[in-house]
N, C-alpha and C positions, 0 to 999 in steps of 0.2 A: 346089714341094715335085714332086720325083719320084714316081715309083710304086715304085717298089725304096726310097724314104725313107719313104712312106707308111710301106711295109709295117714298115720295123726300127724306125720312132718308139713313144712310148712313147703308146699312142691318147690316155689323159687330158691331153694336152698338147698336143697337133690343137688349133690356134685357127681362129676361123668362116674370119679369109681366107685359110688357107693351103687348106680345103676346095675353098671357090668359088675358088681360081686354081687348084688340080688340075682342080675341074668341067671346067674352059676347054679345059687341056692334054687331058681325055678327050673333050670332044663334037668336038676335031679330029683325037685319034688315033680314035675310033670314031666315022665321020659316021652310020651306023646304030645309032646309040642314040636309036631312035625311044619306047622305052615309055617312057623318062625322060623324053626332048624331050614329048610326048604329057601325062604327067605336070606337069609345069611348066604345059605350058597352060592346064590343067584346073583347076588350083590357084588360077592366074592370073584365069582364068573365076568362081571359084564366089566371090575374095573378090571380083571387083569386080561381082557380082548384088546388091540388095537384100536383106534379110534381118535374124534374130538374126545376135548373134555366137557364140550356141552352137548352131545350126542349120548356119550355115557353116561350123565349126570340125569338129564332126561332120560335113558330106562329104566335107573335106578327108583327115579319117582314111578315110573309107572308103575315099579313091581311092587313098589310098598303099595301104593294106593289096590290092586292086583288079590295079595298078601295076606294085608293088617285090614280091620274095622274102621279105613279111615277114608276120608271123602274125598283131602284136598292135600298134597305132601307138595312141599316146593326147597329147593336149595339154592344156597347162596356161594357168590364167593368171593375171598378177599384177597388182592393181590398183596405180595409183599412192601411194605411200607407205604398205603395208600389207608385211606380211612372209608373206603365207602367201600357199601359190599354190593356184588352185583351179582340180578339173579340169575340164572342158568337153567333150570329146570322147574318145571312145573305141569302137574301133574291131576286128575280130576275135576274137581269142579271148574277149572279155570285151568287153560293150557297156554297163556299168549304169556308172551316176557317181555311186556313194552307197556307195564300199567303205571299207579302212580305207586306201585312198590318192587321196579325194576331196579333200581339203586335208592340205597337207604345207606343213612354215614352212620357207622356207629354209633352208637348212645342215643339213636333216636329210634321211637318208635320200641317196640316190644322185640323185632328180630333184633336195630340195634344193640339193644341192653343187656341180648343175651351176649351178642360178640363182647361186647365191654368189661362186661362183670365174670367172665369165662362161666357161667353157671346157669344150668336147663333152667327151663320155665315149664312148668306142669301144672295142669288142670283142672279138674273135673267139673268144672263149673264158672263156666266163659260166662253165662249169661249174669250179670251185675261184676267182670273185673273189667277195672280201668282201664285197664292195655288193649282190651278188643275190641270191635267195632261191635256196640252193641247193638244198633240196626241192623248188621250186615247178619250177626247170630242168631238174632230174630228170624229176619229172613230165611237166611239155609237154616234156622232148626241147629244151630251148632248144640255140641253142650264139652265139649274136652278142648283140651290142645297143649302137643309135644313140642318143645323146642330145643333145640340143644346147640352148646355150641360145638362147630369141628377144630379140636387142637392136632397138633403136632410138634411134637418140641418145646411145651411151652408156645406155642405161637398158633391162631388166632387162621383160620385157611381158608372159614367157613360158616354159615348155618343152616340147619337142617329142620323143618317142623310140617306138623302135619296139624290137621283140624279133625274129627268124627263126631260122628250125629249120636254118638253112644258117647259112655263112660268108657276111657282108656287103662284093660285091670291092668295090674300089676308084671304080670308075663311080659304086656307085649310093651310097656315099658321097659323094662328090662331087654326085650328085643330091640329095643329101638335102640338103647344104649347102647348097644356093644354095634350097631349097623351103622351111628354115628361115628365111630372110631374107625371100621374098616373105609365107611368115605372118605373121611378126614386123607386116614391114609392113601387111598386110591388118587382125589388132589395131588396131594403132593407130589408123588410119582407121577402124571401124568403131567404134572409143571415141569419137573426134572425129566421128563423123555422129552417135551418142545423146549427147553431151555439147549438140552444136546442138540437138536434136532438142528434151533438155530444156530451154534455155534459150531458143528461141523459144517453147516451151509456158507457161514462167513470162510470156514478156511477153504476153505472149497472154490469162496470166491476170489479168494488173498489170492491165493494157488495163482486159478488163471490170470486176475487180472496181472499179476509180477512176470506172466508169463506174455504175456500181452506187452506191462512195457519194456521184458527184455527186447521182445519182439519188434519192437521198436524203435529203440533205443540200434538197434541192431542196423534199421534199415535206412531209420534219419542218420547215423552219424557212421560208423563203422561201415557201413558198408555203401555212404555216401563219399567218404573220403578214397578207398579204395578204391572206388571209382575211379576218383579222380585222378588218383595216383596211375592206374593206367593209363587214361588219356593225355596223364600229362608225362606220362613217358614216352604213347605213339607221338607224341608233339615235337620230344626234342632225339627223337632216333636221327630223322635228313641232317639236322646241328651237329651231331658227335664227329663227323669226318670236316666241313664245310666250315664250323665255325666254334670250334671246341670251347673256347671260353668262354664264350657265350652260353654254351650244354652245361657247362661245368655249373657258373651261377643258375642254371632250369633247375638242375640233380639238385642242388644244393638246394631248395625250396620244396624239391620232391620229398629230398629227406627228413627237412621239417615234419611236410603233411602227414608222412608215416609216422615221425615217433610223437608228433598229434594225436593221430589214429590211437595207434597202442592205446596213449594215455586214456582216452575217451570209452576207447573200451575198458579198460578197467572199469573208471566209473559210472559208467552204464551199469555195470553188474548190478553194484551194489547201489545204485541211484543214488549219489550224488551229484548229479551234474549239476550246476552253476557256472551259468557263464556271464553273471551281472551281479555281485553281490552286492553295490552299491546302486541297486535299485534304477541303475538309467539304464532307461532300453531303451533310446537317441543313439546312442553310443555302443551296446551292444548291438543292436540290429546293424547298425552302418557298419560298426570290423566286422563283421558276418559276414555281409553281402561284399564288401570289399574283398575281402578274402579269399571267397567263392569264387570271385570274379577275375582273383589278379591272372589268371592264364586263359583268362578267350581276350576277344575283341570288342564286349558285348561295354558299349557307353552307360555310364551311371551317373545319376540323378538322385541326387533326397532333399525332400521336402518337408518342414517339418512347421506344422500350424495350430496355433495358440498358443498354451501358458503350458510348457511342461512342466510333469511332477515325478516322482517315483515312484515302482512298480514293485510290488514285491519280489525277491527271488523266484522263486515258483514260477509266476505271470510272464515276469523276466526270461526263462530258460524256454519254457511254453513255445510261446514270440522268437524265440532264435531258431526253435526248431523246425517250426511253424515257417520261416521265413525260409532258415536254410533247406528244404523241402522243395521251396515255390521257387527258389533260386536254381534248381539243380532239376525241375523239370523244364524250368528255362534252357539251360545246358544242353540240356535231353531233346528238347522233339518243338522247341519254339522255332528256330532260325529266325531268332530275333535278333534286330540291328542294337536295339537297347532297350534300356530296361531300368523304371524307376523307381523309389525306396520312400514313401510320402506316410509319414506320421501323423494323424489331426485327434489333440487334445480337446475333447469336446468339452462339454457337461458335467454328463455322467456317464460317459462312455470313448476310451481312447479308440481309435479307427485305426489301422495300422494296415500298409495296401502295397502290392507291388504288382505292377504292370511289365508291360511288357509288345512291343509291336511285332510280333511272331505271326506266324498263321496262325493263330491260333483252332477250335476244333469245335463241333457241335453238342454242347451238354447233352447228357444225356442219364439215361441212368447206372450207366455204366463207369462214369464217372464216380460216381458215390459206393462201389462192389469192390468187392474184392480183391480183382483184380488187378485194380488203381490201387495198390495200397501205398502210395506215397499222399491221395486225397486222404481217406483210411484214413492213416496216420493224423493226417492234420488235422482233422476231424472231430478224432476221442482226445489230441492233447489241446483244443479249443474247448470240447466238452469240459475235459478237468477242471478248466480254472473262470467257467460262467460263461466261457466267451459264445460269439458263433461264427462259421465261416459261410464265408461266400464265394462262389467263381461264379467268375462273369464270362462267357467267349465265344468267338462269331467267329468264322472260314477269313483269315485275311485278316483280322481287325484285331488281333491281338487277346490275350486272356490278364482277366484281376481277379486277383484272388486277397480278396480280405477280409481280416480279421476286426470283428468287433468287440471291445474288453472292454467293461462292465469296471467301474470303479471298485462298487459293493456284490460283485457279485452277490446269486441269492445263492 
């Protein structure tokens, strides 16, 4: 496209490829266009530097205002799959990003029209142009406007626009057209870099979560059962000689516990532990407590209030492991005589409580620290199902561990 053709053309019908083509001709005919060449180089450098998209685009509009004879430059971006252009950078007359043009629907106003048609809108007759606010044009003495769609792989990623108080010459239009392509590629590259960082962070969090899960499973399952095996073996030693038949029965139970521990350890590694496929949380918890107290002298009572309801396997699993840990703590530390399992089905929540009449303790910050991994693990499990864990205790007055499970977790 020649300079004469550019001048005689309808500006709204000039496409980006034509502008880019004309830009090459301008460079050949005007070897001293150092201002535009410097601008292109600076835009390339800015977009190649690390930093947020908004900060980088702001530096780009600052450079455009500094290098070109324009008084106002802005860049909007369009997220994939959305229809709202969001203002990311503004330099010159206005630098705010939160005005009436901060969010423009595609197809609305001149900026949204550029995004929808993917056609540049160029005019050196802003006064009298129905697409531009005429009162503002008169007040600010605006003469020219140039707006370009930012396109990557046939997909609009934004719009760049600028205003001038003098006519925009063809050489400058060519520069703006080439800058539009550079900025579009830069926006897409920044977007890809952000997606990559997000994916890396998500992968790291997933690995960290898996490591935490395995640590909990080993502590709450494998280590608890191994500890139980050791306690049972120590208890059976005196009976081996004095009561061999009774000792044999105890050893059978220890063998069963050992086999169950092996199975639990295997399932824990792949995260497939399900204690209550039917969703019967009462049955799951009662059987867990009874099994844990088989070899102890602790008295057990179970209370159920309200209308029972099925819970998801995920909730049953978490509740079972929390209760199992609470019972283990009673056996190890409480020196209790009795323990009570209570389930109260309320209107919105299920309350599960383990209460003992042991020596208790004075709750402080240490009870939630990493040194008390049993309580920490219980809190983490409760959090995973949207539940709340509460621990109430006092010296010589026992301990109550409660889990409040909402039926519809937030």
